[in-house]
C-alpha positions as CSV (number, residue, x, y, z in Angstrom):
1,M,43.8,-1.5,-6.3
2,D,40.6,-1.3,-4.1
3,N,40.4,2.3,-2.2
4,P,41.2,2.3,1.1
5,L,37.9,3.1,2.1
6,L,36.6,0.4,0.5
7,H,38.9,-2.2,1.2
8,S,37.9,-1.2,4.8
9,I,33.9,-1.1,4.1
10,K,34.6,-4.7,2.6
11,R,36.0,-6.3,5.5
12,G,33.2,-5.2,7.3
13,D,35.4,-2.3,9.3
14,R,31.7,-0.3,11.2
15,A,33.5,2.3,11.3
16,A,34.5,2.8,7.5
17,L,30.7,1.8,6.9
18,A,30.2,5.0,8.4
19,R,32.3,7.1,7.3
20,G,31.3,6.4,3.9
21,I,28.0,6.8,4.5
22,T,28.4,10.3,5.4
23,L,30.4,11.1,2.7
24,I,27.9,10.2,0.4
25,E,25.3,11.8,2.4
26,S,27.9,15.3,2.4
27,T,26.2,18.3,-0.2
28,R,30.4,19.0,-0.3
29,E,31.4,19.1,-4.6
30,D,34.5,17.9,-3.3
31,H,32.9,15.0,-1.7
32,Q,30.5,14.1,-4.2
33,R,33.1,13.4,-6.3
34,E,35.1,11.3,-3.8
35,A,31.8,9.0,-2.9
36,Q,31.3,8.8,-7.0
37,A,34.1,7.4,-7.6
38,L,33.2,5.1,-4.5
39,L,30.0,3.8,-5.2
40,T,31.7,3.3,-8.6
41,E,34.5,1.0,-7.6
42,M,31.8,-0.8,-4.9
43,M,29.1,-1.5,-7.5
44,P,30.7,-5.0,-8.6
45,K,30.2,-5.5,-4.7
46,T,26.5,-5.2,-4.5
47,G,23.3,-6.6,-5.5
48,R,23.6,-9.3,-3.5
49,S,21.2,-8.1,-0.6
50,V,17.2,-8.2,0.5
51,R,16.3,-4.9,0.3
52,I,13.2,-4.9,2.5
53,G,11.4,-1.4,3.0
54,I,9.0,-1.2,6.0
55,T,6.7,1.7,6.5
56,G,2.9,2.7,9.3
57,V,1.2,4.8,11.1
58,P,2.9,6.5,14.1
59,G,2.8,4.0,17.3
60,V,2.4,1.1,15.0
61,G,5.3,-0.3,16.6
62,K,8.4,-0.2,13.9
63,S,11.0,0.3,16.1
64,T,10.0,-2.5,17.6
65,F,8.6,-4.5,14.8
66,I,12.3,-4.2,13.2
67,E,14.7,-4.8,16.2
68,S,12.5,-8.1,16.5
69,F,12.8,-8.9,13.5
70,G,16.2,-8.3,13.4
71,Q,17.2,-10.4,15.6
72,H,15.2,-13.5,14.4
73,V,16.9,-12.6,11.3
74,I,20.4,-12.6,12.3
75,N,19.6,-15.8,14.2
76,Q,19.0,-17.6,11.1
77,G,22.7,-16.8,10.3
78,H,22.2,-13.2,8.1
79,K,23.6,-10.2,8.6
80,V,20.9,-6.7,8.9
81,A,21.6,-3.3,8.0
82,V,18.6,-0.9,9.6
83,L,18.5,2.2,7.4
84,A,16.1,4.3,9.8
85,V,15.0,6.9,8.0
86,D,14.9,10.7,10.2
87,P,12.8,13.8,9.5
88,S,15.3,16.2,9.8
89,S,15.1,19.7,12.0
90,V,13.5,22.0,10.1
91,R,16.0,24.6,11.7
92,T,19.4,22.8,11.7
93,G,19.1,20.3,9.5
94,G,20.1,17.4,11.9
95,S,18.2,14.4,13.0
96,I,16.2,14.6,15.8
97,L,15.3,10.6,16.4
98,G,18.0,7.7,18.6
99,D,17.4,4.9,16.4
100,K,20.0,3.3,18.5
101,T,18.1,3.9,21.6
102,R,15.0,3.1,19.9
103,M,16.6,-0.5,18.7
104,S,19.1,-0.6,21.6
105,Q,20.0,-4.4,21.4
106,L,19.6,-4.6,17.9
107,S,22.4,-2.0,17.6
108,Q,24.3,-4.2,20.6
109,N,24.9,-7.3,18.0
110,E,28.2,-7.4,16.2
111,K,25.9,-8.6,13.1
112,A,23.6,-5.7,12.9
113,Y,24.6,-2.3,11.5
114,I,21.5,0.9,12.2
115,R,22.3,3.9,10.9
116,P,19.9,7.2,10.8
117,S,19.7,9.0,7.4
118,P,18.0,12.6,8.0
119,T,16.3,13.8,5.2
120,S,16.9,16.8,5.0
121,G,13.2,18.0,3.6
122,S,13.2,15.2,1.2
123,L,9.0,14.0,0.6
124,G,8.0,10.8,2.4
125,G,11.0,10.5,4.5
126,V,13.2,9.1,2.2
127,A,17.1,10.7,1.9
128,R,18.0,11.5,-1.0
129,R,20.8,9.5,-0.8
130,T,19.5,6.2,1.2
131,R,20.1,4.2,-1.8
132,E,23.6,4.7,-1.9
133,A,23.3,4.2,1.7
134,M,22.0,0.9,0.8
135,L,24.6,-0.2,-2.0
136,L,27.4,0.6,0.8
137,T,25.8,-1.6,4.0
138,E,25.8,-4.6,0.6
139,A,29.6,-4.0,-0.1
140,A,29.9,-4.3,3.8
141,G,28.4,-7.7,3.4
142,Y,25.1,-7.0,5.0
143,D,22.4,-9.2,3.3
144,V,18.8,-8.0,5.1
145,V,18.7,-4.3,4.1
146,L,15.4,-2.3,6.1
147,V,14.9,0.7,5.4
148,E,12.2,2.2,7.4
149,T,10.3,5.1,7.0
150,V,9.0,8.2,8.9
151,G,4.9,7.2,8.2
152,V,3.3,6.7,5.7
153,G,3.0,10.1,3.5
154,Q,2.5,11.1,0.2
155,S,5.6,9.8,-1.6
156,E,6.0,6.5,0.0
157,T,6.0,5.4,-3.6
158,E,9.8,6.2,-3.3
159,V,10.5,3.7,-0.7
160,A,8.9,1.0,-2.5
161,D,10.2,2.1,-5.9
162,M,14.1,1.2,-4.3
163,V,13.4,-1.7,-2.4
164,D,13.1,-5.7,-3.4
165,M,9.2,-5.7,-1.1
166,F,7.4,-3.5,0.2
167,V,6.2,-4.1,4.3
168,L,3.4,-2.2,5.6
169,L,2.4,-2.3,9.9
170,L,-1.0,-1.9,10.6
171,L,-2.6,-1.6,14.1
172,P,-5.1,-3.6,15.7
173,G,-8.1,-1.4,14.6
174,S,-10.2,-1.3,11.6
175,G,-10.7,0.9,8.4
176,D,-8.5,2.9,6.1
177,E,-9.5,5.7,8.1
178,L,-9.1,4.7,11.5
179,Q,-5.3,3.9,10.7
180,G,-4.3,6.9,8.5
181,I,-3.5,5.0,5.5
182,K,-4.2,5.5,1.6
183,K,-5.4,2.9,-0.4
184,G,-2.3,3.6,-2.4
185,I,-0.1,2.9,0.3
186,V,-2.1,-0.6,0.5
187,E,-1.9,-1.1,-3.2
188,L,2.2,-0.9,-2.9
189,A,2.6,-3.4,0.0
190,D,3.7,-7.1,-1.0
191,L,3.0,-7.9,3.1
192,L,1.0,-6.3,5.0
193,V,1.7,-7.3,9.1
194,V,-1.1,-6.4,11.7
195,N,1.3,-6.1,14.8
196,K,0.4,-6.0,18.5
197,A,-1.7,-9.3,18.2
198,D,-0.8,-9.7,22.2
199,G,-3.6,-9.4,24.9
200,D,-7.0,-7.8,24.8
201,L,-6.2,-7.0,20.8
202,I,-5.8,-10.8,19.5
203,V,-9.4,-11.0,18.4
204,Q,-9.2,-7.3,17.0
205,A,-6.0,-8.4,14.8
206,K,-7.3,-11.0,13.8
207,R,-10.7,-9.1,12.3
208,V,-8.1,-6.7,10.4
209,R,-6.1,-9.4,9.1
210,S,-9.6,-11.4,7.5
211,D,-10.9,-7.5,6.6
212,Y,-7.4,-6.9,4.6
213,S,-7.0,-10.2,2.8
214,A,-10.5,-9.8,1.8
215,A,-10.0,-5.8,0.4
216,I,-6.4,-7.1,-0.9
217,R,-8.0,-9.9,-3.1
218,M,-9.8,-6.4,-4.9
219,L,-7.0,-4.2,-4.8
220,H,-3.8,-5.9,-5.4
221,P,-3.9,-8.8,-7.8
222,A,-1.5,-10.5,-7.9
223,N,1.8,-9.1,-9.6
224,A,3.7,-10.7,-12.7
225,G,6.1,-12.5,-10.6
226,G,2.6,-14.5,-9.2
227,W,2.7,-13.2,-6.1
228,Q,-0.2,-12.6,-4.1
229,P,0.3,-9.8,-1.2
230,K,-1.1,-11.5,2.3
231,V,-1.5,-10.2,5.7
232,I,0.2,-11.5,8.7
233,T,-0.8,-10.8,12.4
234,C,2.3,-10.5,14.9
235,S,3.0,-9.7,18.2
236,A,6.9,-7.9,17.9
237,L,6.6,-7.4,21.6
238,N,6.3,-10.6,22.5
239,N,8.0,-12.2,19.7
240,Q,5.3,-14.0,18.0
241,G,4.5,-14.5,14.1
242,I,8.1,-12.9,13.2
243,D,8.9,-16.3,12.4
244,E,6.3,-16.0,9.6
245,V,6.9,-12.8,8.6
246,W,10.5,-13.8,7.3
247,Q,8.9,-17.4,5.8
248,A,6.7,-14.8,3.6
249,I,9.7,-13.0,2.8
250,G,11.7,-15.6,1.5
251,E,8.4,-17.2,-0.3
252,Y,8.3,-13.8,-2.1
253,S,12.2,-13.9,-3.3
254,Q,11.9,-16.9,-4.6
255,A,8.5,-16.5,-6.4
256,M,9.7,-13.2,-7.7
257,K,13.6,-14.9,-9.2
258,A,11.5,-17.6,-10.4
259,S,9.6,-15.6,-12.7
260,G,12.3,-13.0,-13.2
261,Q,10.2,-10.1,-12.0
262,W,13.1,-9.8,-9.2
263,E,15.6,-8.5,-11.4
264,K,13.5,-7.0,-13.9
265,K,12.1,-4.8,-10.9
266,R,15.8,-3.9,-9.6
267,H,16.6,-2.9,-13.8
268,Q,13.6,-0.6,-13.9
269,Q,14.6,0.7,-10.3
270,A,18.4,1.4,-11.3
271,K,17.1,3.5,-14.2
272,A,14.4,5.1,-12.5
273,W,16.9,6.3,-9.9
274,M,19.5,7.7,-12.7
275,W,16.9,10.1,-13.9
276,K,15.8,11.2,-10.5
277,E,19.8,12.0,-10.2
278,I,19.5,14.1,-13.7
279,H,16.4,16.0,-12.2
280,E,18.0,16.4,-8.3
281,T,21.1,17.7,-9.8
282,L,20.0,19.7,-12.8
283,L,17.7,21.7,-9.9
284,S,20.7,21.6,-7.9
285,R,23.0,23.9,-10.5
286,F,20.1,25.5,-11.9
287,E,19.3,26.7,-8.0
288,K,22.8,27.9,-7.8
289,H,23.5,29.6,-11.1
290,P,25.0,33.3,-10.6
291,K,22.7,35.0,-12.6
292,I,19.4,33.1,-11.6
293,A,20.4,34.0,-8.2
294,N,20.6,36.9,-8.7
295,R,16.8,36.6,-10.4
296,I,15.3,34.6,-8.3
297,R,13.6,37.2,-5.9
298,E,13.0,39.2,-8.1
299,L,10.8,37.1,-10.6
300,E,9.1,35.6,-7.8
301,E,8.1,39.1,-6.0
302,Q,6.5,39.8,-9.6
303,V,5.3,36.4,-9.7
304,S,3.7,37.3,-6.1
305,A,2.3,40.3,-6.6
306,S,0.5,39.0,-10.3
307,K,2.4,41.0,-13.2
308,L,4.1,37.7,-14.4
309,S,2.9,34.4,-14.4
310,P,4.6,31.5,-13.5
311,A,5.0,30.6,-16.4
312,D,6.7,33.0,-17.5
313,A,8.8,34.1,-14.9
314,A,10.0,30.1,-15.4
315,H,10.7,30.4,-18.6
316,T,12.5,33.4,-18.3
317,L,15.1,31.9,-15.9
318,I,15.0,28.9,-17.7
319,E,16.3,31.2,-20.7
320,Y,19.1,32.9,-18.3
321,Y,20.5,29.3,-17.2
322,L,20.7,28.2,-20.6
323,N,21.8,30.9,-22.8
324,G,24.3,32.0,-19.2
């Protein structure tokens, strides 16, 4: 018999979905045990969505794009979940963005679900439990899941490693330096979208599309599925070009599934997720170990004073942990 909370989530109860995500984000050990039991029972109900990561520099119009894109996808008969990863307040750990305010129309649509997830110090704008939240939304029947990141940072690979397709939004400017985009981020993208292609910016947007199209052919050869990343212009504000973005996502999905790369990628992501969980769980238990907690500050001071090498301090603490 289904877990009562899972049963409510599968029925499409949005309040139950919110409770489920809150449960998996909790750091309390009893909550984590409940969350793992829920996830284990839920796994057969997941995996049927298209998972899309969306990133871009601040000011590129991510919120406007997601709202316009989400409405378009819903009109095509789908249900959309948005996991908008929030930078957390350093002092309180709370979220500081108002996602439902940023996407007011989409948040009122009964076929959309928007959830801010505080990063709580995670690098790259990716909450530790974003993967689990994604699975919960899939169990609730959302078949298009968007993961919006804070911006273009050093750990954007983490976003690409949890989604089926990685979308990079660009401004109608020119050059990576102007937009603050590293070459590595461009190489990760499966689709590049030049947003704000309207008014006086149309000509610039077309130039950026041309420049990036040429760069992509050199930087990003076709992947194992035969997909060559595309560059598309759109105006999320005016709902222009959004249908082309959705069409490109469909073409990508079709190509990857036909080649077998879709499932292969998901299998690789699942294994990477397992090892990431091992690393983070071991580190958490290591830091909470009584013997370690009592010695960390002392050894940190010795390292700071150059009385002990960082390697020696690390090995000492590990020995305490293993023999503790």
